[in-house]
C-alpha positions in Angstrom: 71.9 166.3 148.1 68.1 165.2 148.8 66.2 164.9 145.2 62.4 164.7 144.9 61.4 162.8 141.4 57.8 162.5 140.4 57.1 159.5 138.2 59.9 157.7 139.3 58.8 154.2 138.4 59.2 155.6 134.7 61.4 154.3 132.0 63.9 157.2 131.9 63.2 158.3 135.6 63.9 155.2 137.2 67.3 155.2 135.6 67.8 158.8 136.8 66.8 157.5 140.4 69.5 154.5 140.1 72.4 157.3 138.9 71.3 159.5 141.9 71.4 156.6 144.3 74.7 155.7 142.9 76.3 159.0 143.8 75.3 158.8 147.5 72.2 161.4 146.9 68.9 160.9 149.1 66.0 160.3 146.5 62.3 160.7 147.6 60.3 159.1 144.9 56.6 159.7 144.0 54.8 157.6 141.6 51.2 156.9 140.6 52.1 153.6 138.8 49.5 154.4 136.4 52.1 153.9 133.7 55.1 153.2 135.8 56.4 150.1 136.7 57.1 148.9 140.3 60.1 146.4 139.0 61.7 149.5 137.6 62.4 150.4 141.4 63.4 146.9 142.4 66.9 147.7 143.1 66.5 151.3 144.5 63.7 150.1 147.1 66.5 147.9 148.6 68.8 151.0 149.3 68.9 152.9 152.5 68.7 156.5 150.9 65.5 155.7 148.8 62.0 156.5 150.0 58.8 156.0 147.9 55.3 157.3 148.1 52.4 156.0 146.0 50.5 159.2 145.1 49.3 161.4 141.9 51.2 164.4 141.8 48.3 166.3 139.8 45.7 165.3 142.6 47.6 164.5 145.7 49.0 167.6 146.8 48.2 167.6 150.6 49.1 164.0 151.1 52.5 164.9 149.2 53.2 167.8 151.1 52.3 166.0 154.5 55.1 163.0 153.8 57.6 165.4 152.4 57.2 167.4 155.9 57.4 163.9 157.6 60.8 163.8 156.4 62.4 166.4 158.6 64.7 167.7 156.0 65.1 170.2 153.0 64.9 169.2 149.4 67.8 170.8 147.0 66.2 169.7 143.6 62.9 168.6 142.1 62.7 166.4 138.9 59.2 166.6 137.7 59.4 163.5 135.3 55.7 162.2 135.8 53.6 161.7 132.8 52.4 159.1 130.6 55.1 159.4 127.5 54.1 156.6 124.9 51.6 157.1 122.4 49.5 154.3 123.6 49.5 155.3 127.0 48.5 159.2 126.5 45.8 158.1 124.0 44.6 156.1 126.5 44.8 158.6 129.6 44.2 162.0 127.5 42.9 163.9 130.7 45.5 162.4 133.1 48.0 163.7 130.7 47.1 167.1 130.6 46.3 167.0 134.4 50.0 166.1 135.2 51.7 168.2 132.8 49.2 171.2 134.2 48.0 170.6 138.3 51.0 168.7 138.3 53.6 171.1 137.0 51.8 173.9 139.0 52.2 171.9 142.1 55.8 171.1 141.5 56.5 174.8 141.1 55.0 175.8 144.3 57.3 172.9 145.8 60.6 174.4 144.3 59.3 177.9 145.8 58.5 176.4 149.0 61.7 174.6 149.5 63.8 176.7 147.7 64.8 174.1 145.5 66.0 173.8 141.9 63.4 172.5 139.9 63.8 170.3 136.2 60.8 169.8 134.1 61.1 166.9 131.5 59.5 168.4 128.1 59.7 166.7 125.3 60.6 166.9 121.2 57.0 166.2 120.9 56.4 170.1 121.5 58.0 170.8 118.0 55.0 168.7 116.1 55.6 168.2 112.3 58.5 170.5 112.6 59.1 173.1 109.6 62.6 173.8 111.0 65.2 171.2 111.0 67.0 170.4 113.0 65.0 171.8 115.6 66.5 174.3 118.1 65.0 175.7 121.4 64.1 179.0 119.5 61.7 176.9 117.2 58.0 177.5 118.4 56.7 174.2 116.8 54.0 173.2 114.6 51.4 171.3 116.5 47.8 170.2 115.8 46.0 171.6 119.1 43.1 169.2 118.7 44.5 165.9 117.5 44.8 162.7 119.4 48.4 163.5 120.3 47.7 166.8 121.5 46.9 165.9 125.2 50.7 165.1 125.1 51.9 167.5 122.7 50.0 170.3 124.2 50.4 169.2 127.6 54.1 169.5 127.8 53.7 172.8 126.0 51.6 174.1 128.7 53.7 172.6 131.2 56.6 174.4 129.9 54.4 177.7 129.7 53.6 177.0 133.7 57.2 176.9 134.3 58.1 180.2 133.0 55.0 181.9 134.2 56.2 181.0 137.9 59.9 181.9 136.9 58.7 185.2 136.0 56.4 185.8 138.6 58.2 184.3 141.7 61.9 184.0 140.7 61.9 180.0 141.0 64.9 178.1 139.8 63.8 176.2 137.2 65.4 174.5 133.9 63.6 172.4 131.0 64.9 169.5 129.0 63.2 168.7 125.8 63.8 165.1 125.6 64.1 163.6 122.3 63.6 159.6 121.4 65.4 157.8 124.2 65.6 153.9 124.2 67.4 151.4 126.6 66.7 148.5 129.1 63.3 148.9 131.1 61.1 150.1 128.2 57.6 148.3 128.2 57.2 145.7 125.6 54.0 146.8 124.1 53.7 150.2 124.9 53.3 151.5 121.6 56.8 153.4 120.8 59.0 152.4 118.0 61.8 150.4 120.1 59.9 148.1 121.8 57.8 147.6 119.0 60.7 146.6 116.6 62.9 144.7 119.5 59.9 142.7 120.5 59.1 141.6 116.9 62.3 140.7 116.0 63.3 138.7 118.7 59.7 136.7 118.0 61.1 136.4 114.5 57.8 138.4 112.9 57.7 141.4 110.6 58.5 144.6 111.9 55.6 147.1 111.3 56.2 150.3 109.8 53.7 152.9 109.6 53.5 154.9 106.5 56.6 154.2 103.9 59.2 154.3 106.4 60.9 157.5 105.6 60.3 159.4 108.4 63.1 160.1 110.7 64.2 159.9 114.2 67.1 160.4 115.9 67.4 157.6 119.1 69.4 158.3 122.4 70.8 155.9 124.6 69.3 156.0 128.3 72.6 156.3 130.0 73.6 159.5 127.8 70.0 160.9 128.5 70.4 160.3 132.5 73.8 162.1 132.4 72.6 165.2 130.5 69.2 165.2 132.9 71.7 165.6 135.5 73.9 168.0 134.2 70.9 170.3 133.5 69.5 169.5 137.1 72.6 170.5 138.7 73.9 173.3 136.4 73.8 177.0 137.6 73.7 177.9 133.6 71.0 175.9 132.8 68.6 178.3 135.0 65.7 179.5 133.4 66.9 178.1 130.1 65.1 175.2 127.8 67.6 172.8 126.6 67.3 170.0 123.7 68.7 166.3 124.9 69.0 163.9 122.2 71.1 162.1 119.9 71.9 164.5 116.7 72.6 161.1 114.7 69.4 161.2 112.1 68.0 157.7 110.8 65.3 157.0 108.9 62.4 154.4 110.5 63.2 152.0 108.0 66.9 152.1 108.1 66.5 151.9 112.0 64.2 148.8 111.4 67.1 147.2 109.4 69.8 148.1 112.3 67.5 146.3 114.8 66.8 143.1 112.9 70.9 143.2 112.2 71.5 143.4 115.9 69.1 140.7 116.7 70.5 138.6 114.1 67.3 138.2 112.1 66.1 138.3 109.0 64.6 141.7 108.0 61.1 141.8 106.8 58.5 144.3 107.3 54.8 144.9 107.6 53.6 148.0 105.9 50.8 149.5 108.0 48.8 153.1 107.3 50.4 156.2 108.9 49.4 157.2 112.1 47.6 160.9 113.0 50.3 163.7 113.0 53.1 161.6 113.0 56.2 163.8 112.5 58.3 163.3 109.1 61.4 164.4 110.7 62.6 165.0 114.0 66.3 165.7 114.7 67.9 168.1 118.0 70.1 170.4 117.3 72.3 170.1 120.7 74.5 173.4 120.4 73.0 174.7 123.8 73.5 171.5 125.6 77.2 171.2 124.2 77.9 174.5 125.1 75.9 175.0 128.6 76.6 171.7 129.8 79.6 170.2 127.9 77.0 167.3 127.4 77.2 165.2 124.0 75.8 161.5 123.4 78.3 158.6 124.0 76.9 155.6 123.2 76.4 154.7 119.3 73.2 153.1 117.9 75.0 149.8 117.5 75.9 149.5 120.9 72.9 150.9 122.4 70.7 148.2 120.7 73.1 145.6 121.6 72.5 146.4 125.5 68.7 146.9 124.8 68.3 143.8 122.8 70.4 142.0 125.6 67.9 143.2 128.3 64.7 142.5 126.5 65.9 139.1 126.2 66.8 139.0 129.9 63.3 140.2 130.9 61.8 137.7 128.6 63.3 134.9 130.2 62.6 136.1 133.9 58.9 136.5 132.9 58.9 132.8 131.4 58.0 134.1 127.7 61.0 132.2 126.6 60.3 132.5 122.5 63.4 134.7 121.9 65.9 133.5 119.8 69.6 133.6 121.7 
């Protein structure tokens, strides 16, 4: 199988790259490196079945098309995973976030038509906003502030979904959408503003864990290996064609309880620093994964203690490699 992956140097996408290469597939990676890290593709870059183009999928269509044609092959699947995903990144890059989910998604749809390839678009649980339905099913339309500070991401992904379905209806491309709920694991960037790297980096530095609001807001956390398995099942499954599918761990936990779990896993004392709530922060977030279970036969397998153990170990290793040495063993 020949796969095109946009945003290949991102946290989740780089794990997808590694999984495909491990299966013997050929991977053609595209990334602008606006938020993705070259180090995430370090292992892949040594693989004979891996090729990389530095380009912006929302702007460099001619460059990308020329490069793809130079490969002299067909393409079976396109995974459009390019987009800033952390609040710190998309608030810093609001126009770019909208562009990659708008223009970039349109371009990927046209590539899918050109190459008769399957297309998978990675959307997000943020399309549900601050949900009035709980847990969230794919049929729920969401409760989103269209002009808030998070809207570039929330509405960008909602527009991307609309773009996908417009191409499905207009020209019949083989596309599917996965809505990714909170995912964590190795290669998350320290300091990217998301709760998992925030808590882990604070715990390893023996600092208080910052909680925005009273900590009663809930999330569900899916380990990256489980997420990658779900994404690839959706990308390859015939039954997923034209569908929107939630992928996430349905085990719901409050942010306060999650902070305690991180402190326990890092073997540090549990202390917190209360901060003002952030704008439009959802109060509850938990997926209904019935569709993923029935269509894909998918369930998350790695529980929170094991996932945190693996993630904390990777953060310690990264800190040692980078000479940051102030972590506790």
